[in-house]
N, C-alpha and C positions, 0 to 999 in steps of 0.2 A: 504493499499500500504506500502511495506517495505521501510526502509530508502534508501537502495541501489537502488531500483526501482524508487523511487522519485527523487533521485540524477541523475540517467540516464535520466529520463524524462526531467528534467531541462536542463541537458547538451545537449540533442537532440534539445530542443527548442532553446537554444543559437545558435547552428549550423544553425537551420532552419531560424532564423532571420538574421544572418550574410551573409549567402550565397545567394546572389540575382542574378540579371541578369548578372552582370559583372563576378562573379566567375563562374557560371555555363556554360557560353559561353567560358570561358578560357581567356577572354580579360584582366581582372584584373590581373591575374597571369602572363600573357604574358608581360603586360606593366610594372608592378611593380617589377617583379622578373626575369622571364625567359631570357629577353634580357640583363641580366648581366652575362649570361653564368654560369661558375663554381661558381661565387660569389653569384649566386641566392640562393643557399642553406643556406648561412650565413644570407642573408637578411630575408629569410623565418623563420629561427630560432629566429631572433630578433622579427619579427611580431608575431610568435606563442607564444613566451614567454610573450609578452605583452598581448595578448588575454587571455592567461591562468591566469596570475596574476590579471589583472584588471577585468576579468570575475568573478573570485573568490571573489575579494574584493567587487565589486558592488552588488553581490548577497547577501553577508553577511550584507552590509549596508542596503539594501532593507529590509531584514528580521528584523534587529534591529530597524529600523524606521517604520516598518509595512507599507511600501510605497504602495500607489495605483497609484501614478504618480511620476515624478522625482522632484517635487518642494521641498519637505522636504530634499532630498539628496543634491540638489543643494545649498540650504541654509546652510546645515551642512558643505559642502565642501568649499564654497566661502563666506559665510556670507550673510546677507540679501540684502545689497545694490548691491554689485558686482554680487551676485547670481542672482539678478533680470535680469541683463544684459545677463548673461550666459543662463538663463532660456529662454528668448525670442529669442536669437540667435539660441539656440538648437532647439526650437520648430519650428522655421521657416525652418531650414534645414531638420528636420524630415519630414515636409510636402513636401518640395522640393524634397527630395529623394523618397517620395511616388509617386510624379508626374513622376520622372525619371523611376520608376519601372512600372508604368501604361503604359508609352510609350514603355518600354522594353518588356512588355507582348504582346503588339500589334505587335512589330517588330519580336519577337520570334515566335509568332503564324503564321505570314506571311512567315518567312524564313523556318520554319520547316514543315508546313502543307498547305501552300498556302491560309490560311484564310486571308480575308481582314484585314488590320491593325486596322481599326476603330472597326471592329467586335471583334477582339482579345482583344482589350482594354475594350470593353463593357462587354464581358463575364467575364473577370478578375474582373472588378468592382463589378459585381453581386455576384460572388463567395466570394469576400472579404467582401462585405456588409452582406451577409447571415451569414458568419462565425462570424463576430463581433457582431451579435445579440445573439450568443450562450453564455452559462455559461463560466466563465473565465477558469475553469479547462479543459473544452472542447476545448477552444482556444489554451491553452498550449499543449494539446494532438495533436491538428491539426498541430501545428508548428513543432513538432517532428516527425510526421508521415513519412515524406519523407526522413529523415536523413539516415535510414538503407539502403534504395534503392540507395541513392547517394553514400554511402560508397561502396556498392557492385559494381556499375558500374565504379566508379573511380578506384577501386582496379583492376578490369579486365583490364582497359586501361593501368594502371601503370605496371602491371605484363607483359602484352603482349609486350609493347614497351621496357621493360627492356631487353627482349630476342630478340626482332625483330626490334628494332629501327635502322634506317639507319645511324644515326650519333653516333660515339663513344663519350665517355666523353671528350676525348682529342680534338675532332673536333668542338665541339659546339661553342667555342669562335670565330671561323672563320665565323660564320653566324649570329653574333649579329647585330641587327639594332639599332645603338646608338640614332637615331632620336626618338625611342619609349621609351627611358629611361626618366622618368619624370624630375629627377634632375641631372642625370649622376653621382649620388653618391649612391652606392648600399645600404650602411648602413642607409642613410637618407630615402630612399624610403621604406626600411623595417620598420623603425619607423613610417613613414607617413601612410603606409598601415595598420599597427597595430592600429594606432589611428583612422583611417577612419572606419575600420571594427568594432572596439569597439564602436564608437559613434553611429552606426546604431542600436546597441543592448542595449545601455546604459539604456534608459527609460524602455524598455520592461523587461530587466533583473532585474531592481529594483522592478517592479510589481510582477514578477515571484518569486523573492527572498522574497518579502513581504508576498506572499501567501504560502511559504514553511512552513513545520511543525516545523523546527528547523533551527537555524543559521548554524550549522555544515552541515546540509543537503544542504542548499542553497549554501554554499561555495564549497562543494564537487561537486555540479551540475555545477557551473561555471568552476571549475577545469577540470572536465570531458569534458565539451564543448570546452574549450580552447585547450586541448590536441587533441581532435578529429579534430578541425580546423587546427592545426599544421600538423597533419598527412595527411589530405586531400590536403592541399596546397602543401606539399612535393610531393605527388603522382601525382597531376595534373602537377606540374612543371617538374617532371621526364619525363612524356609522351611528354610534349611540347618540352623539350630540345632534345629528341631523333629524332624529326622531325622539328627542328627549321627552317630549310631552306624552309619548306612548310607552316608551321602554321603562319609565319609572314605575309603571303599574304592572309590568310583566314579570312572571316568575322566572322565565328564562329569556332574557332580552335578545340574545344572539339568535335564538330560534325564531323569535318574532320577526327579526329583521330578515332572516332567511326566507320565511314564508311570504314576506312582502315582495320578494324578488321572484321566487318560484318554489313550489313544494319540494322539488328535487334538492334545492340548496339546503332546506331545513332538514331533510333526511340525511344528507351528507354531513351536516353539522352535528346531528344527533349521534352518528356513528363516530365521528372524530372526537366528540365530547367524551364518549365512553373510552376511547383509546387513550386520550391524554390523562384521564383519571387512572387508567391502568398503568401508564408510564410513571405517574407520580407515586403510586403505591409501590411499584417495583423498586424505584429509587429509594424510597423511605424505608421499606422493609429490609432491603439488602443492607443498608447502613445500620439499621437496628440490630439485625441478627449477627452481622460480622463484628459488631462491637463486643459481643460476648463469646463468639465461637470462631473457629477456623473455617473459612469458606469451604463448603461442600463436605465437611466432616459429618459424622453421625450426629453430633450435638447440634450442628448447624441445621440439619434436617428436622430434628426433634423440636428445636426452638422455633423454626420457621412455621411448622404445622401447628404447634401449640399456640403461638402468638396470633396466628391467623384466625384460629377458632375462637380465641378470647376476644380478638378484635371484632369479629362478627357479632358476638353477643353484646359487646359495648356499643356497637353501631345502632342498636335499637333505641338509644337515647334520642336519636333524630338528627338529621343533617344540619338544619338551620340552627338548632340549639347548640350543637357542637361548634359550629363555625363562630357563633357569637362569643363563645367562651375562649376557644383555643386560639383563633387567629390574632386577636390583639396582643395576647401574652407572648405568642411566638414572634411577633414583630419586635418586642423588646429583647428577646433572646438573640435575634438577628442583629440588633443594634450593638449588643455586646461583642458579637463576633466581628462585626465591621470595625468597631473601635479598636479591638485587639490587633487586627490586621494592619490598620492604618498606623497605629502607634509603633508597632514592630518595624514597619517599613521605614518610617521617618527616623526612628532611633538608630537603626543600622546604617541608614544613609548618612546621617549626621556624624556617626562615629567613623565613617569612611571604610566600613567593612564591606566585604563582598556579600551582599544580602541574598538570601535564599530566593526571594521573589521581589 
């Protein structure tokens, strides 16, 4: 595989891990960005730059440390004592997010295809479990598989509503729902979303970077993934802004936009939605299980199946309720990770040392 192909594969996997149930439905973008109207674009640029910079840095750190899990990187960034605290907090939230996504898979399958919620979650669990028994390179390939299709469908929606949206750029601020703004500060929600999205990919990107052929390739892959995420968020936001008066009332905003173009687009989006949820669970569960076991060992398989069954039971709390509790807290965990990477980077640069990333 050429260096450029490997970097694109890494970047696609980064996108695959980050875009989960919230992004694919449009709810994350609507909540963190779109309801700030014209300021939403500035907030997205903040989040996108964070995802690009930190994605690049953590991939390079993973390669330099030859990471299989996030433990060595956490100790490198925070020291052994404080790192242990960050380690266990992060691993708890990785598993909690997996439960959120299992619940999201059931809800998405029911909303899109009328499949019973419990069955949708079971089918997703089986697909994830089967994938996590495969070779690591095949897992990375599976993570990036859906990214080109996501880009195509999101581009169709963005272009269509750029020319056919009912609201002009000057009208969108009249339809903002301020109750849906998490903090009522556009710049802070841009930072918080960037941290939240990065934290979901932190552990998996360390492992992917650790498996890359060279540090430069790993960093380029993180850079490509971050830029792709920036473009995707901008395009989804543009579509949502053009129909803000309608999407604020929709359970799945992107599906609503797809139906307004053609039923085939909404069907394609529904399938992609389930695939990106699958991607996110694969990334989160691999990171969780390899934190405590050696990949593909007997204990790895036992913990994988046990944690998936437990996650299925916990998912019955409900998708919306889980999102409301877990997402904001995970954002602050992500902020701690971003601050640790930034501080380490500038301290080593100031000291004139050859920094890892």
